mmCIF file of the protein (N, C-alpha, C, O) and its ligand, coordinates in Angstrom:
data_MODEL
# 
_entry.id   MODEL 
# 
loop_
_entity.id 
_entity.type 
_entity.pdbx_number_of_molecules 
1 polymer     1 
2 non-polymer 1 
# 
_entity_poly.entity_id                      1 
_entity_poly.type                           'polypeptide(L)' 
_entity_poly.nstd_linkage                   no 
_entity_poly.nstd_monomer                   no 
_entity_poly.pdbx_seq_one_letter_code       METNKHPGDEVPPETAQSGKLPCGTCQGSGVKDGKPCPNCGGTGEITVLVGDA 
_entity_poly.pdbx_seq_one_letter_code_can   METNKHPGDEVPPETAQSGKLPCGTCQGSGVKDGKPCPNCGGTGEITVLVGDA 
_entity_poly.pdbx_strand_id                 A 
# 
loop_
_entity_poly_seq.entity_id 
_entity_poly_seq.num 
_entity_poly_seq.mon_id 
_entity_poly_seq.hetero 
1 1  MET n 
1 2  GLU n 
1 3  THR n 
1 4  ASN n 
1 5  LYS n 
1 6  HIS n 
1 7  PRO n 
1 8  GLY n 
1 9  ASP n 
1 10 GLU n 
1 11 VAL n 
1 12 PRO n 
1 13 PRO n 
1 14 GLU n 
1 15 THR n 
1 16 ALA n 
1 17 GLN n 
1 18 SER n 
1 19 GLY n 
1 20 LYS n 
1 21 LEU n 
1 22 PRO n 
1 23 CYS n 
1 24 GLY n 
1 25 THR n 
1 26 CYS n 
1 27 GLN n 
1 28 GLY n 
1 29 SER n 
1 30 GLY n 
1 31 VAL n 
1 32 LYS n 
1 33 ASP n 
1 34 GLY n 
1 35 LYS n 
1 36 PRO n 
1 37 CYS n 
1 38 PRO n 
1 39 ASN n 
1 40 CYS n 
1 41 GLY n 
1 42 GLY n 
1 43 THR n 
1 44 GLY n 
1 45 GLU n 
1 46 ILE n 
1 47 THR n 
1 48 VAL n 
1 49 LEU n 
1 50 VAL n 
1 51 GLY n 
1 52 ASP n 
1 53 ALA n 
# 
loop_
_struct_asym.id 
_struct_asym.entity_id 
A 1 
B 2 
# 
loop_
_chem_comp.id 
_chem_comp.type 
_chem_comp.mon_nstd_flag 
ALA 'L-peptide linking' y 
ASN 'L-peptide linking' y 
ASP 'L-peptide linking' y 
CYS 'L-peptide linking' y 
GLN 'L-peptide linking' y 
GLU 'L-peptide linking' y 
GLY 'peptide linking'   y 
HIS 'L-peptide linking' y 
ILE 'L-peptide linking' y 
LEU 'L-peptide linking' y 
LYS 'L-peptide linking' y 
MET 'L-peptide linking' y 
PRO 'L-peptide linking' y 
SER 'L-peptide linking' y 
THR 'L-peptide linking' y 
VAL 'L-peptide linking' y 
ZN  non-polymer         . 
# 
_pdbx_entity_nonpoly.entity_id   2 
_pdbx_entity_nonpoly.name        ? 
_pdbx_entity_nonpoly.comp_id     ZN 
# 
_pdbx_nonpoly_scheme.asym_id         B 
_pdbx_nonpoly_scheme.entity_id       2 
_pdbx_nonpoly_scheme.mon_id          ZN 
_pdbx_nonpoly_scheme.ndb_seq_num     1 
_pdbx_nonpoly_scheme.pdb_seq_num     101 
_pdbx_nonpoly_scheme.auth_seq_num    101 
_pdbx_nonpoly_scheme.pdb_mon_id      ZN 
_pdbx_nonpoly_scheme.auth_mon_id     ZN 
_pdbx_nonpoly_scheme.pdb_strand_id   A 
_pdbx_nonpoly_scheme.pdb_ins_code    . 
# 
loop_
_atom_site.group_PDB 
_atom_site.id 
_atom_site.type_symbol 
_atom_site.label_atom_id 
_atom_site.label_alt_id 
_atom_site.label_comp_id 
_atom_site.label_asym_id 
_atom_site.label_entity_id 
_atom_site.label_seq_id 
_atom_site.pdbx_PDB_ins_code 
_atom_site.Cartn_x 
_atom_site.Cartn_y 
_atom_site.Cartn_z 
_atom_site.occupancy 
_atom_site.B_iso_or_equiv 
_atom_site.pdbx_formal_charge 
_atom_site.auth_seq_id 
_atom_site.auth_comp_id 
_atom_site.auth_asym_id 
_atom_site.auth_atom_id 
_atom_site.pdbx_PDB_model_num 
ATOM   1   N  N  . MET A 1 1  ? -5.123  -135.308 41.770 1.00 0.00 ? 1   MET A N  1 
ATOM   2   C  CA . MET A 1 1  ? -6.172  -135.645 40.798 1.00 0.00 ? 1   MET A CA 1 
ATOM   3   C  C  . MET A 1 1  ? -6.984  -136.827 41.291 1.00 0.00 ? 1   MET A C  1 
ATOM   4   O  O  . MET A 1 1  ? -6.433  -137.840 41.720 1.00 0.00 ? 1   MET A O  1 
ATOM   5   N  N  . GLU A 1 2  ? -8.278  -136.690 41.225 1.00 0.00 ? 2   GLU A N  1 
ATOM   6   C  CA . GLU A 1 2  ? -9.174  -137.760 41.674 1.00 0.00 ? 2   GLU A CA 1 
ATOM   7   C  C  . GLU A 1 2  ? -9.150  -138.935 40.694 1.00 0.00 ? 2   GLU A C  1 
ATOM   8   O  O  . GLU A 1 2  ? -9.130  -138.742 39.478 1.00 0.00 ? 2   GLU A O  1 
ATOM   9   N  N  . THR A 1 3  ? -9.154  -140.140 41.234 1.00 0.00 ? 3   THR A N  1 
ATOM   10  C  CA . THR A 1 3  ? -9.205  -141.317 40.372 1.00 0.00 ? 3   THR A CA 1 
ATOM   11  C  C  . THR A 1 3  ? -10.480 -142.086 40.664 1.00 0.00 ? 3   THR A C  1 
ATOM   12  O  O  . THR A 1 3  ? -11.202 -141.778 41.611 1.00 0.00 ? 3   THR A O  1 
ATOM   13  N  N  . ASN A 1 4  ? -10.747 -143.089 39.844 1.00 0.00 ? 4   ASN A N  1 
ATOM   14  C  CA . ASN A 1 4  ? -11.918 -143.934 40.065 1.00 0.00 ? 4   ASN A CA 1 
ATOM   15  C  C  . ASN A 1 4  ? -11.560 -145.192 40.842 1.00 0.00 ? 4   ASN A C  1 
ATOM   16  O  O  . ASN A 1 4  ? -12.272 -146.194 40.771 1.00 0.00 ? 4   ASN A O  1 
ATOM   17  N  N  . LYS A 1 5  ? -10.480 -145.144 41.568 1.00 0.00 ? 5   LYS A N  1 
ATOM   18  C  CA . LYS A 1 5  ? -10.014 -146.321 42.279 1.00 0.00 ? 5   LYS A CA 1 
ATOM   19  C  C  . LYS A 1 5  ? -10.972 -146.706 43.407 1.00 0.00 ? 5   LYS A C  1 
ATOM   20  O  O  . LYS A 1 5  ? -11.451 -145.856 44.158 1.00 0.00 ? 5   LYS A O  1 
ATOM   21  N  N  . HIS A 1 6  ? -11.233 -147.994 43.503 1.00 0.00 ? 6   HIS A N  1 
ATOM   22  C  CA . HIS A 1 6  ? -12.091 -148.518 44.550 1.00 0.00 ? 6   HIS A CA 1 
ATOM   23  C  C  . HIS A 1 6  ? -11.229 -149.258 45.569 1.00 0.00 ? 6   HIS A C  1 
ATOM   24  O  O  . HIS A 1 6  ? -10.083 -149.600 45.280 1.00 0.00 ? 6   HIS A O  1 
ATOM   25  N  N  . PRO A 1 7  ? -11.769 -149.506 46.751 1.00 0.00 ? 7   PRO A N  1 
ATOM   26  C  CA . PRO A 1 7  ? -10.976 -150.182 47.795 1.00 0.00 ? 7   PRO A CA 1 
ATOM   27  C  C  . PRO A 1 7  ? -10.366 -151.499 47.345 1.00 0.00 ? 7   PRO A C  1 
ATOM   28  O  O  . PRO A 1 7  ? -9.267  -151.852 47.775 1.00 0.00 ? 7   PRO A O  1 
ATOM   29  N  N  . GLY A 1 8  ? -11.068 -152.233 46.482 1.00 0.00 ? 8   GLY A N  1 
ATOM   30  C  CA . GLY A 1 8  ? -10.575 -153.541 46.074 1.00 0.00 ? 8   GLY A CA 1 
ATOM   31  C  C  . GLY A 1 8  ? -9.597  -153.501 44.917 1.00 0.00 ? 8   GLY A C  1 
ATOM   32  O  O  . GLY A 1 8  ? -9.017  -154.523 44.552 1.00 0.00 ? 8   GLY A O  1 
ATOM   33  N  N  . ASP A 1 9  ? -9.414  -152.325 44.342 1.00 0.00 ? 9   ASP A N  1 
ATOM   34  C  CA . ASP A 1 9  ? -8.513  -152.223 43.199 1.00 0.00 ? 9   ASP A CA 1 
ATOM   35  C  C  . ASP A 1 9  ? -7.056  -152.205 43.655 1.00 0.00 ? 9   ASP A C  1 
ATOM   36  O  O  . ASP A 1 9  ? -6.703  -151.543 44.630 1.00 0.00 ? 9   ASP A O  1 
ATOM   37  N  N  . GLU A 1 10 ? -6.231  -152.935 42.940 1.00 0.00 ? 10  GLU A N  1 
ATOM   38  C  CA . GLU A 1 10 ? -4.801  -152.881 43.238 1.00 0.00 ? 10  GLU A CA 1 
ATOM   39  C  C  . GLU A 1 10 ? -4.212  -151.573 42.736 1.00 0.00 ? 10  GLU A C  1 
ATOM   40  O  O  . GLU A 1 10 ? -3.333  -150.985 43.367 1.00 0.00 ? 10  GLU A O  1 
ATOM   41  N  N  . VAL A 1 11 ? -4.710  -151.131 41.595 1.00 0.00 ? 11  VAL A N  1 
ATOM   42  C  CA . VAL A 1 11 ? -4.191  -149.930 40.944 1.00 0.00 ? 11  VAL A CA 1 
ATOM   43  C  C  . VAL A 1 11 ? -5.355  -149.144 40.355 1.00 0.00 ? 11  VAL A C  1 
ATOM   44  O  O  . VAL A 1 11 ? -6.416  -149.720 40.115 1.00 0.00 ? 11  VAL A O  1 
ATOM   45  N  N  . PRO A 1 12 ? -5.186  -147.841 40.114 1.00 0.00 ? 12  PRO A N  1 
ATOM   46  C  CA . PRO A 1 12 ? -6.249  -147.064 39.455 1.00 0.00 ? 12  PRO A CA 1 
ATOM   47  C  C  . PRO A 1 12 ? -6.529  -147.612 38.068 1.00 0.00 ? 12  PRO A C  1 
ATOM   48  O  O  . PRO A 1 12 ? -5.621  -148.116 37.407 1.00 0.00 ? 12  PRO A O  1 
ATOM   49  N  N  . PRO A 1 13 ? -7.799  -147.517 37.609 1.00 0.00 ? 13  PRO A N  1 
ATOM   50  C  CA . PRO A 1 13 ? -8.206  -148.079 36.315 1.00 0.00 ? 13  PRO A CA 1 
ATOM   51  C  C  . PRO A 1 13 ? -7.398  -147.558 35.142 1.00 0.00 ? 13  PRO A C  1 
ATOM   52  O  O  . PRO A 1 13 ? -7.239  -148.256 34.140 1.00 0.00 ? 13  PRO A O  1 
ATOM   53  N  N  . GLU A 1 14 ? -6.887  -146.342 35.252 1.00 0.00 ? 14  GLU A N  1 
ATOM   54  C  CA . GLU A 1 14 ? -6.158  -145.759 34.121 1.00 0.00 ? 14  GLU A CA 1 
ATOM   55  C  C  . GLU A 1 14 ? -4.707  -146.229 34.048 1.00 0.00 ? 14  GLU A C  1 
ATOM   56  O  O  . GLU A 1 14 ? -3.968  -145.850 33.140 1.00 0.00 ? 14  GLU A O  1 
ATOM   57  N  N  . THR A 1 15 ? -4.307  -147.057 35.011 1.00 0.00 ? 15  THR A N  1 
ATOM   58  C  CA . THR A 1 15 ? -2.937  -147.542 35.032 1.00 0.00 ? 15  THR A CA 1 
ATOM   59  C  C  . THR A 1 15 ? -2.629  -148.415 33.813 1.00 0.00 ? 15  THR A C  1 
ATOM   60  O  O  . THR A 1 15 ? -3.437  -149.262 33.431 1.00 0.00 ? 15  THR A O  1 
ATOM   61  N  N  . ALA A 1 16 ? -1.474  -148.209 33.214 1.00 0.00 ? 16  ALA A N  1 
ATOM   62  C  CA . ALA A 1 16 ? -1.059  -149.035 32.083 1.00 0.00 ? 16  ALA A CA 1 
ATOM   63  C  C  . ALA A 1 16 ? -0.876  -150.477 32.541 1.00 0.00 ? 16  ALA A C  1 
ATOM   64  O  O  . ALA A 1 16 ? -0.450  -150.726 33.669 1.00 0.00 ? 16  ALA A O  1 
ATOM   65  N  N  . GLN A 1 17 ? -1.198  -151.419 31.668 1.00 0.00 ? 17  GLN A N  1 
ATOM   66  C  CA . GLN A 1 17 ? -1.027  -152.853 31.937 1.00 0.00 ? 17  GLN A CA 1 
ATOM   67  C  C  . GLN A 1 17 ? -1.866  -153.316 33.118 1.00 0.00 ? 17  GLN A C  1 
ATOM   68  O  O  . GLN A 1 17 ? -1.504  -154.272 33.804 1.00 0.00 ? 17  GLN A O  1 
ATOM   69  N  N  . SER A 1 18 ? -2.981  -152.644 33.355 1.00 0.00 ? 18  SER A N  1 
ATOM   70  C  CA . SER A 1 18 ? -3.911  -153.133 34.362 1.00 0.00 ? 18  SER A CA 1 
ATOM   71  C  C  . SER A 1 18 ? -5.014  -153.904 33.655 1.00 0.00 ? 18  SER A C  1 
ATOM   72  O  O  . SER A 1 18 ? -5.252  -153.728 32.460 1.00 0.00 ? 18  SER A O  1 
ATOM   73  N  N  . GLY A 1 19 ? -5.680  -154.761 34.414 1.00 0.00 ? 19  GLY A N  1 
ATOM   74  C  CA . GLY A 1 19 ? -6.756  -155.545 33.839 1.00 0.00 ? 19  GLY A CA 1 
ATOM   75  C  C  . GLY A 1 19 ? -7.867  -155.706 34.847 1.00 0.00 ? 19  GLY A C  1 
ATOM   76  O  O  . GLY A 1 19 ? -7.696  -155.385 36.023 1.00 0.00 ? 19  GLY A O  1 
ATOM   77  N  N  . LYS A 1 20 ? -9.020  -156.206 34.391 1.00 0.00 ? 20  LYS A N  1 
ATOM   78  C  CA . LYS A 1 20 ? -10.173 -156.378 35.257 1.00 0.00 ? 20  LYS A CA 1 
ATOM   79  C  C  . LYS A 1 20 ? -10.336 -157.838 35.655 1.00 0.00 ? 20  LYS A C  1 
ATOM   80  O  O  . LYS A 1 20 ? -10.132 -158.751 34.854 1.00 0.00 ? 20  LYS A O  1 
ATOM   81  N  N  . LEU A 1 21 ? -10.705 -158.028 36.905 1.00 0.00 ? 21  LEU A N  1 
ATOM   82  C  CA . LEU A 1 21 ? -11.049 -159.352 37.385 1.00 0.00 ? 21  LEU A CA 1 
ATOM   83  C  C  . LEU A 1 21 ? -12.364 -159.247 38.136 1.00 0.00 ? 21  LEU A C  1 
ATOM   84  O  O  . LEU A 1 21 ? -12.667 -158.195 38.698 1.00 0.00 ? 21  LEU A O  1 
ATOM   85  N  N  . PRO A 1 22 ? -13.163 -160.329 38.157 1.00 0.00 ? 22  PRO A N  1 
ATOM   86  C  CA . PRO A 1 22 ? -14.384 -160.301 38.952 1.00 0.00 ? 22  PRO A CA 1 
ATOM   87  C  C  . PRO A 1 22 ? -14.041 -160.066 40.413 1.00 0.00 ? 22  PRO A C  1 
ATOM   88  O  O  . PRO A 1 22 ? -13.074 -160.620 40.936 1.00 0.00 ? 22  PRO A O  1 
ATOM   89  N  N  . CYS A 1 23 ? -14.832 -159.250 41.051 1.00 0.00 ? 23  CYS A N  1 
ATOM   90  C  CA . CYS A 1 23 ? -14.600 -158.950 42.459 1.00 0.00 ? 23  CYS A CA 1 
ATOM   91  C  C  . CYS A 1 23 ? -14.895 -160.186 43.311 1.00 0.00 ? 23  CYS A C  1 
ATOM   92  O  O  . CYS A 1 23 ? -15.958 -160.794 43.187 1.00 0.00 ? 23  CYS A O  1 
ATOM   93  N  N  . GLY A 1 24 ? -13.948 -160.550 44.173 1.00 0.00 ? 24  GLY A N  1 
ATOM   94  C  CA . GLY A 1 24 ? -14.121 -161.731 45.001 1.00 0.00 ? 24  GLY A CA 1 
ATOM   95  C  C  . GLY A 1 24 ? -15.095 -161.525 46.141 1.00 0.00 ? 24  GLY A C  1 
ATOM   96  O  O  . GLY A 1 24 ? -15.658 -162.487 46.665 1.00 0.00 ? 24  GLY A O  1 
ATOM   97  N  N  . THR A 1 25 ? -15.298 -160.278 46.528 1.00 0.00 ? 25  THR A N  1 
ATOM   98  C  CA . THR A 1 25 ? -16.176 -159.995 47.658 1.00 0.00 ? 25  THR A CA 1 
ATOM   99  C  C  . THR A 1 25 ? -17.645 -160.204 47.294 1.00 0.00 ? 25  THR A C  1 
ATOM   100 O  O  . THR A 1 25 ? -18.421 -160.721 48.097 1.00 0.00 ? 25  THR A O  1 
ATOM   101 N  N  . CYS A 1 26 ? -18.022 -159.800 46.080 1.00 0.00 ? 26  CYS A N  1 
ATOM   102 C  CA . CYS A 1 26 ? -19.429 -159.907 45.652 1.00 0.00 ? 26  CYS A CA 1 
ATOM   103 C  C  . CYS A 1 26 ? -19.580 -160.919 44.529 1.00 0.00 ? 26  CYS A C  1 
ATOM   104 O  O  . CYS A 1 26 ? -20.656 -161.025 43.940 1.00 0.00 ? 26  CYS A O  1 
ATOM   105 N  N  . GLN A 1 27 ? -18.520 -161.668 44.217 1.00 0.00 ? 27  GLN A N  1 
ATOM   106 C  CA . GLN A 1 27 ? -18.544 -162.670 43.155 1.00 0.00 ? 27  GLN A CA 1 
ATOM   107 C  C  . GLN A 1 27 ? -18.905 -162.046 41.818 1.00 0.00 ? 27  GLN A C  1 
ATOM   108 O  O  . GLN A 1 27 ? -19.511 -162.702 40.971 1.00 0.00 ? 27  GLN A O  1 
ATOM   109 N  N  . GLY A 1 28 ? -18.543 -160.798 41.622 1.00 0.00 ? 28  GLY A N  1 
ATOM   110 C  CA . GLY A 1 28 ? -18.766 -160.144 40.341 1.00 0.00 ? 28  GLY A CA 1 
ATOM   111 C  C  . GLY A 1 28 ? -20.158 -159.569 40.150 1.00 0.00 ? 28  GLY A C  1 
ATOM   112 O  O  . GLY A 1 28 ? -20.476 -159.048 39.081 1.00 0.00 ? 28  GLY A O  1 
ATOM   113 N  N  . SER A 1 29 ? -20.988 -159.660 41.180 1.00 0.00 ? 29  SER A N  1 
ATOM   114 C  CA . SER A 1 29 ? -22.359 -159.167 41.043 1.00 0.00 ? 29  SER A CA 1 
ATOM   115 C  C  . SER A 1 29 ? -22.452 -157.663 41.279 1.00 0.00 ? 29  SER A C  1 
ATOM   116 O  O  . SER A 1 29 ? -23.389 -157.017 40.811 1.00 0.00 ? 29  SER A O  1 
ATOM   117 N  N  . GLY A 1 30 ? -21.494 -157.111 41.994 1.00 0.00 ? 30  GLY A N  1 
ATOM   118 C  CA . GLY A 1 30 ? -21.537 -155.689 42.323 1.00 0.00 ? 30  GLY A CA 1 
ATOM   119 C  C  . GLY A 1 30 ? -22.399 -155.390 43.529 1.00 0.00 ? 30  GLY A C  1 
ATOM   120 O  O  . GLY A 1 30 ? -22.491 -154.241 43.962 1.00 0.00 ? 30  GLY A O  1 
ATOM   121 N  N  . VAL A 1 31 ? -23.035 -156.419 44.079 1.00 0.00 ? 31  VAL A N  1 
ATOM   122 C  CA . VAL A 1 31 ? -23.918 -156.232 45.223 1.00 0.00 ? 31  VAL A CA 1 
ATOM   123 C  C  . VAL A 1 31 ? -23.474 -157.135 46.363 1.00 0.00 ? 31  VAL A C  1 
ATOM   124 O  O  . VAL A 1 31 ? -23.206 -158.319 46.158 1.00 0.00 ? 31  VAL A O  1 
ATOM   125 N  N  . LYS A 1 32 ? -23.399 -156.583 47.541 1.00 0.00 ? 32  LYS A N  1 
ATOM   126 C  CA . LYS A 1 32 ? -23.015 -157.346 48.719 1.00 0.00 ? 32  LYS A CA 1 
ATOM   127 C  C  . LYS A 1 32 ? -24.016 -157.037 49.828 1.00 0.00 ? 32  LYS A C  1 
ATOM   128 O  O  . LYS A 1 32 ? -24.153 -155.890 50.253 1.00 0.00 ? 32  LYS A O  1 
ATOM   129 N  N  . ASP A 1 33 ? -24.711 -158.070 50.290 1.00 0.00 ? 33  ASP A N  1 
ATOM   130 C  CA . ASP A 1 33 ? -25.699 -157.894 51.361 1.00 0.00 ? 33  ASP A CA 1 
ATOM   131 C  C  . ASP A 1 33 ? -26.750 -156.845 50.989 1.00 0.00 ? 33  ASP A C  1 
ATOM   132 O  O  . ASP A 1 33 ? -27.172 -156.052 51.830 1.00 0.00 ? 33  ASP A O  1 
ATOM   133 N  N  . GLY A 1 34 ? -27.163 -156.851 49.724 1.00 0.00 ? 34  GLY A N  1 
ATOM   134 C  CA . GLY A 1 34 ? -28.223 -155.951 49.287 1.00 0.00 ? 34  GLY A CA 1 
ATOM   135 C  C  . GLY A 1 34 ? -27.780 -154.522 49.051 1.00 0.00 ? 34  GLY A C  1 
ATOM   136 O  O  . GLY A 1 34 ? -28.606 -153.652 48.775 1.00 0.00 ? 34  GLY A O  1 
ATOM   137 N  N  . LYS A 1 35 ? -26.473 -154.270 49.158 1.00 0.00 ? 35  LYS A N  1 
ATOM   138 C  CA . LYS A 1 35 ? -25.960 -152.921 48.950 1.00 0.00 ? 35  LYS A CA 1 
ATOM   139 C  C  . LYS A 1 35 ? -24.798 -152.965 47.960 1.00 0.00 ? 35  LYS A C  1 
ATOM   140 O  O  . LYS A 1 35 ? -24.186 -154.016 47.769 1.00 0.00 ? 35  LYS A O  1 
ATOM   141 N  N  . PRO A 1 36 ? -24.494 -151.842 47.335 1.00 0.00 ? 36  PRO A N  1 
ATOM   142 C  CA . PRO A 1 36 ? -23.336 -151.822 46.432 1.00 0.00 ? 36  PRO A CA 1 
ATOM   143 C  C  . PRO A 1 36 ? -22.096 -152.327 47.154 1.00 0.00 ? 36  PRO A C  1 
ATOM   144 O  O  . PRO A 1 36 ? -21.785 -151.898 48.265 1.00 0.00 ? 36  PRO A O  1 
ATOM   145 N  N  . CYS A 1 37 ? -21.399 -153.241 46.504 1.00 0.00 ? 37  CYS A N  1 
ATOM   146 C  CA . CYS A 1 37 ? -20.230 -153.842 47.123 1.00 0.00 ? 37  CYS A CA 1 
ATOM   147 C  C  . CYS A 1 37 ? -19.185 -152.777 47.479 1.00 0.00 ? 37  CYS A C  1 
ATOM   148 O  O  . CYS A 1 37 ? -18.784 -151.986 46.625 1.00 0.00 ? 37  CYS A O  1 
ATOM   149 N  N  . PRO A 1 38 ? -18.751 -152.763 48.734 1.00 0.00 ? 38  PRO A N  1 
ATOM   150 C  CA . PRO A 1 38 ? -17.759 -151.760 49.144 1.00 0.00 ? 38  PRO A CA 1 
ATOM   151 C  C  . PRO A 1 38 ? -16.378 -152.025 48.572 1.00 0.00 ? 38  PRO A C  1 
ATOM   152 O  O  . PRO A 1 38 ? -15.548 -151.119 48.488 1.00 0.00 ? 38  PRO A O  1 
ATOM   153 N  N  . ASN A 1 39 ? -16.136 -153.258 48.180 1.00 0.00 ? 39  ASN A N  1 
ATOM   154 C  CA . ASN A 1 39 ? -14.803 -153.602 47.686 1.00 0.00 ? 39  ASN A CA 1 
ATOM   155 C  C  . ASN A 1 39 ? -14.561 -153.077 46.274 1.00 0.00 ? 39  ASN A C  1 
ATOM   156 O  O  . ASN A 1 39 ? -13.479 -152.579 45.965 1.00 0.00 ? 39  ASN A O  1 
ATOM   157 N  N  . CYS A 1 40 ? -15.580 -153.192 45.419 1.00 0.00 ? 40  CYS A N  1 
ATOM   158 C  CA . CYS A 1 40 ? -15.421 -152.801 44.019 1.00 0.00 ? 40  CYS A CA 1 
ATOM   159 C  C  . CYS A 1 40 ? -16.262 -151.570 43.684 1.00 0.00 ? 40  CYS A C  1 
ATOM   160 O  O  . CYS A 1 40 ? -16.278 -151.118 42.539 1.00 0.00 ? 40  CYS A O  1 
ATOM   161 N  N  . GLY A 1 41 ? -16.957 -151.029 44.683 1.00 0.00 ? 41  GLY A N  1 
ATOM   162 C  CA . GLY A 1 41 ? -17.765 -149.836 44.434 1.00 0.00 ? 41  GLY A CA 1 
ATOM   163 C  C  . GLY A 1 41 ? -19.010 -150.130 43.622 1.00 0.00 ? 41  GLY A C  1 
ATOM   164 O  O  . GLY A 1 41 ? -19.588 -149.221 43.027 1.00 0.00 ? 41  GLY A O  1 
ATOM   165 N  N  . GLY A 1 42 ? -19.436 -151.394 43.587 1.00 0.00 ? 42  GLY A N  1 
ATOM   166 C  CA . GLY A 1 42 ? -20.652 -151.763 42.883 1.00 0.00 ? 42  GLY A CA 1 
ATOM   167 C  C  . GLY A 1 42 ? -20.435 -152.069 41.411 1.00 0.00 ? 42  GLY A C  1 
ATOM   168 O  O  . GLY A 1 42 ? -21.401 -152.275 40.675 1.00 0.00 ? 42  GLY A O  1 
ATOM   169 N  N  . THR A 1 43 ? -19.185 -152.103 40.970 1.00 0.00 ? 43  THR A N  1 
ATOM   170 C  CA . THR A 1 43 ? -18.918 -152.385 39.560 1.00 0.00 ? 43  THR A CA 1 
ATOM   171 C  C  . THR A 1 43 ? -18.870 -153.889 39.280 1.00 0.00 ? 43  THR A C  1 
ATOM   172 O  O  . THR A 1 43 ? -19.055 -154.318 38.141 1.00 0.00 ? 43  THR A O  1 
ATOM   173 N  N  . GLY A 1 44 ? -18.623 -154.676 40.309 1.00 0.00 ? 44  GLY A N  1 
ATOM   174 C  CA . GLY A 1 44 ? -18.534 -156.127 40.132 1.00 0.00 ? 44  GLY A CA 1 
ATOM   175 C  C  . GLY A 1 44 ? -17.173 -156.593 39.659 1.00 0.00 ? 44  GLY A C  1 
ATOM   176 O  O  . GLY A 1 44 ? -16.935 -157.789 39.492 1.00 0.00 ? 44  GLY A O  1 
ATOM   177 N  N  . GLU A 1 45 ? -16.298 -155.654 39.448 1.00 0.00 ? 45  GLU A N  1 
ATOM   178 C  CA . GLU A 1 45 ? -14.956 -156.055 39.012 1.00 0.00 ? 45  GLU A CA 1 
ATOM   179 C  C  . GLU A 1 45 ? -13.925 -155.150 39.669 1.00 0.00 ? 45  GLU A C  1 
ATOM   180 O  O  . GLU A 1 45 ? -14.208 -154.012 40.045 1.00 0.00 ? 45  GLU A O  1 
ATOM   181 N  N  . ILE A 1 46 ? -12.732 -155.690 39.794 1.00 0.00 ? 46  ILE A N  1 
ATOM   182 C  CA . ILE A 1 46 ? -11.639 -154.931 40.370 1.00 0.00 ? 46  ILE A CA 1 
ATOM   183 C  C  . ILE A 1 46 ? -10.515 -154.810 39.352 1.00 0.00 ? 46  ILE A C  1 
ATOM   184 O  O  . ILE A 1 46 ? -10.376 -155.642 38.456 1.00 0.00 ? 46  ILE A O  1 
ATOM   185 N  N  . THR A 1 47 ? -9.734  -153.784 39.503 1.00 0.00 ? 47  THR A N  1 
ATOM   186 C  CA . THR A 1 47 ? -8.620  -153.536 38.586 1.00 0.00 ? 47  THR A CA 1 
ATOM   187 C  C  . THR A 1 47 ? -7.329  -154.019 39.234 1.00 0.00 ? 47  THR A C  1 
ATOM   188 O  O  . THR A 1 47 ? -6.989  -153.628 40.351 1.00 0.00 ? 47  THR A O  1 
ATOM   189 N  N  . VAL A 1 48 ? -6.623  -154.870 38.514 1.00 0.00 ? 48  VAL A N  1 
ATOM   190 C  CA . VAL A 1 48 ? -5.369  -155.400 39.027 1.00 0.00 ? 48  VAL A CA 1 
ATOM   191 C  C  . VAL A 1 48 ? -4.260  -155.146 38.025 1.00 0.00 ? 48  VAL A C  1 
ATOM   192 O  O  . VAL A 1 48 ? -4.507  -154.944 36.836 1.00 0.00 ? 48  VAL A O  1 
ATOM   193 N  N  . LEU A 1 49 ? -3.039  -155.158 38.523 1.00 0.00 ? 49  LEU A N  1 
ATOM   194 C  CA . LEU A 1 49 ? -1.895  -154.980 37.653 1.00 0.00 ? 49  LEU A CA 1 
ATOM   195 C  C  . LEU A 1 49 ? -1.538  -156.323 37.042 1.00 0.00 ? 49  LEU A C  1 
ATOM   196 O  O  . LEU A 1 49 ? -1.201  -157.265 37.760 1.00 0.00 ? 49  LEU A O  1 
ATOM   197 N  N  . VAL A 1 50 ? -1.608  -156.419 35.714 1.00 0.00 ? 50  VAL A N  1 
ATOM   198 C  CA . VAL A 1 50 ? -1.344  -157.685 35.058 1.00 0.00 ? 50  VAL A CA 1 
ATOM   199 C  C  . VAL A 1 50 ? 0.095   -157.776 34.524 1.00 0.00 ? 50  VAL A C  1 
ATOM   200 O  O  . VAL A 1 50 ? 0.594   -158.867 34.248 1.00 0.00 ? 50  VAL A O  1 
ATOM   201 N  N  . GLY A 1 51 ? 0.736   -156.646 34.386 1.00 0.00 ? 51  GLY A N  1 
ATOM   202 C  CA . GLY A 1 51 ? 2.102   -156.643 33.892 1.00 0.00 ? 51  GLY A CA 1 
ATOM   203 C  C  . GLY A 1 51 ? 2.184   -157.072 32.438 1.00 0.00 ? 51  GLY A C  1 
ATOM   204 O  O  . GLY A 1 51 ? 1.171   -157.132 31.741 1.00 0.00 ? 51  GLY A O  1 
ATOM   205 N  N  . ASP A 1 52 ? 3.382   -157.369 31.988 1.00 0.00 ? 52  ASP A N  1 
ATOM   206 C  CA . ASP A 1 52 ? 3.564   -157.710 30.586 1.00 0.00 ? 52  ASP A CA 1 
ATOM   207 C  C  . ASP A 1 52 ? 4.170   -159.107 30.426 1.00 0.00 ? 52  ASP A C  1 
ATOM   208 O  O  . ASP A 1 52 ? 4.947   -159.360 29.505 1.00 0.00 ? 52  ASP A O  1 
ATOM   209 N  N  . ALA A 1 53 ? 3.802   -159.997 31.330 1.00 0.00 ? 53  ALA A N  1 
ATOM   210 C  CA . ALA A 1 53 ? 4.334   -161.365 31.317 1.00 0.00 ? 53  ALA A CA 1 
ATOM   211 C  C  . ALA A 1 53 ? 3.952   -162.096 30.031 1.00 0.00 ? 53  ALA A C  1 
ATOM   212 O  O  . ALA A 1 53 ? 4.315   -163.258 29.850 1.00 0.00 ? 53  ALA A O  1 
HETATM 213 ZN ZN . ZN  B 2 .  ? -17.489 -156.340 44.671 1.00 0.00 2 101 ZN  A ZN 1 
# 
């Protein structure tokens, strides 16, 4: 099954207990060097596993 996971994501967006953080590569802008950020796929945020701490 295809997911919306981007290179910078730790886990697929549909993962339980995941959260969004600003992408460090594009500083959350979604644009890197005038092009959609390859790390976050142009969304400006990455999905990380936050757990239940
Ligand atoms: Zn980015």
